[in-house]
C-alpha positions as CSV (number, residue, x, y, z in Angstrom):
1,X,-0.1,-0.1,-0.1
2,X,1.2,3.3,-1.0
3,X,2.3,5.7,1.7
4,X,1.2,9.5,2.4
5,X,4.0,12.1,1.8
6,X,3.8,15.6,3.1
7,X,5.4,18.4,0.9
8,X,6.1,21.4,3.4
9,X,6.4,24.0,0.8
10,X,5.6,27.5,0.0
11,X,6.7,30.3,-2.8
12,X,10.2,30.3,-4.3
13,X,10.8,26.5,-3.7
14,X,13.6,25.0,-6.3
15,X,11.0,23.7,-9.2
16,X,12.6,20.4,-9.8
17,X,13.4,19.5,-6.1
18,X,9.2,18.9,-5.5
19,X,8.6,18.2,-9.3
20,X,11.1,15.4,-9.6
21,X,10.3,13.5,-6.1
22,X,6.6,14.2,-6.5
23,X,6.4,12.5,-9.7
24,X,8.8,9.5,-8.5
25,X,6.9,9.1,-5.5
26,X,3.4,9.1,-7.1
27,X,4.5,6.8,-10.0
28,X,5.6,4.0,-6.9
29,X,1.8,4.5,-6.1
30,X,2.3,7.1,-2.9
31,X,0.1,10.4,-2.0
32,X,2.0,13.5,-2.0
33,X,0.2,16.4,-0.1
34,X,1.3,19.9,-0.7
35,X,1.3,21.9,2.6
36,X,1.3,25.6,3.1
37,X,-0.1,28.4,5.0
38,X,-3.3,29.3,2.8
39,X,-4.9,26.6,1.1
40,X,-6.4,29.3,-1.9
41,X,-2.9,29.6,-3.0
42,X,-1.0,28.1,-5.8
43,X,2.6,28.4,-5.3
44,X,5.0,29.5,-7.6
45,X,8.5,28.1,-7.9
46,X,11.8,29.9,-8.5
47,X,11.7,29.1,-12.1
48,X,7.7,29.3,-12.6
49,X,6.5,25.9,-11.8
50,X,3.0,26.3,-10.4
51,X,1.6,24.0,-7.6
52,X,-1.8,24.1,-6.0
53,X,-1.9,23.8,-2.2
54,X,-3.5,20.7,-0.8
55,X,-4.0,21.6,3.1
56,X,-3.0,24.4,5.2
57,X,-0.7,23.7,8.1
58,X,-3.5,24.2,10.6
59,X,-5.7,21.4,8.9
60,X,-3.3,18.3,9.4
61,X,-1.0,16.4,12.2
62,X,2.2,14.8,11.5
63,X,0.4,11.7,12.7
64,X,-1.7,11.9,9.2
65,X,1.5,11.3,7.2
66,X,4.2,8.6,7.2
67,X,7.1,10.4,5.4
68,X,7.7,14.4,5.1
69,X,9.5,15.8,2.0
70,X,11.1,19.2,2.2
71,X,12.1,20.5,-1.2
72,X,14.6,23.1,-1.1
73,X,15.0,26.7,-2.9
74,X,14.1,29.7,-0.7
75,X,10.8,28.1,0.9
76,X,12.5,26.3,3.5
77,X,14.2,29.7,4.9
78,X,10.6,31.4,4.6
79,X,9.1,28.4,6.5
80,X,11.3,28.2,9.2
81,X,10.0,31.5,10.4
82,X,6.8,29.8,11.2
83,X,6.8,27.8,14.5
84,X,4.3,25.4,13.4
85,X,6.2,24.2,10.3
86,X,9.2,23.8,12.5
87,X,7.3,21.7,15.2
88,X,5.7,19.8,12.1
89,X,9.2,18.8,11.1
90,X,10.6,18.2,14.7
91,X,7.5,15.7,15.0
92,X,8.8,13.8,12.1
93,X,12.4,13.5,13.6
94,X,11.4,12.8,17.0
95,X,9.2,10.1,16.0
96,X,11.6,8.5,13.5
97,X,9.4,8.6,10.7
98,X,11.1,9.6,7.3
99,X,12.3,12.6,6.3
100,X,13.9,13.8,2.5
101,X,15.3,17.1,2.6
102,X,17.3,18.3,-0.4
103,X,19.4,21.7,-0.8
104,X,18.3,23.8,1.6
105,X,15.5,22.1,2.7
106,X,17.5,20.8,5.7
107,X,17.4,24.4,6.9
108,X,13.7,23.4,8.1
109,X,15.7,20.7,10.5
110,X,18.6,22.9,11.8
111,X,15.7,25.3,13.1
112,X,13.9,22.3,14.7
113,X,17.3,21.2,16.0
114,X,17.2,17.7,14.7
115,X,20.3,17.1,13.3
116,X,23.2,16.9,16.1
117,X,24.7,13.5,15.6
118,X,23.3,12.6,12.2
119,X,25.1,12.1,8.8
120,X,23.3,14.8,6.4
121,X,24.2,16.7,3.4
122,X,22.7,20.2,1.8
123,X,23.4,23.0,-0.4
124,X,27.0,24.3,0.0
125,X,26.3,27.6,1.5
126,X,24.3,25.7,4.4
127,X,27.0,23.3,5.4
128,X,28.7,25.5,8.0
129,X,24.9,26.3,9.4
130,X,24.5,22.2,9.3
131,X,27.8,21.9,11.3
132,X,26.9,24.5,14.0
133,X,23.7,22.5,14.4
134,X,25.8,19.2,15.2
135,X,25.2,17.3,12.0
136,X,28.0,15.3,10.3
137,X,27.9,17.0,7.3
138,X,29.2,15.2,4.0
139,X,29.6,16.1,0.5
140,X,28.0,13.4,-1.2
141,X,25.3,13.4,-3.9
142,X,23.0,11.9,-1.1
143,X,23.2,10.8,2.9
144,X,21.2,8.4,4.5
145,X,21.3,8.4,8.3
146,X,19.2,5.7,10.3
147,X,17.0,4.4,7.7
148,X,15.3,7.6,8.1
149,X,16.7,10.8,7.0
150,X,17.5,11.4,3.3
151,X,19.6,14.6,2.4
152,X,21.0,15.9,-1.1
153,X,22.6,18.9,-2.3
154,X,21.6,20.3,-5.6
155,X,18.9,19.6,-8.5
156,X,21.8,17.3,-10.2
157,X,21.5,14.8,-7.2
158,X,17.7,14.1,-7.5
159,X,18.2,10.6,-9.1
160,X,20.4,9.4,-5.7
161,X,17.6,11.3,-3.7
162,X,14.8,9.7,-5.0
163,X,16.0,6.2,-5.3
164,X,17.0,6.6,-1.7
165,X,13.9,7.8,-0.5
166,X,11.7,5.5,-2.3
167,X,13.9,2.5,-0.9
168,X,12.7,3.9,2.8
169,X,9.2,4.3,1.3
170,X,8.8,0.8,-0.1
171,X,10.1,-0.1,4.1
């Protein structure tokens, strides 16, 4: 049976870091639900991709989902200003549910203080931030930690990111 994946995002997400994984997850039989602050909104990616919001952060709980996707771009930095998104991401990490964060996606996990002691990667510009947060930063196309956390650096890493996150979703 397919898993239900929450995608936390807002405007200025990195287009292919949502569309690539979302397409791969759906093709494998999983459901992807886009969560933002405003349900009436259509999100716009950095390169013009339009994505409708399915549910608001106030309509969901982490228990409603099997996994979490955090695409990169400027979106994670905007989301981490809002404690509701930080608490949502933190709950997945605390409950050892799968979390898939690419590029700047780990910024939400830094703010949630959930990277300490975990092997992870992300976009080069947040390497020091991740290290200060206690992550064991690696410069690799994909880092998998504790059969739970999957992180990648850039859109170029999406094939590896998808491969490893799909393995975890397959359980």
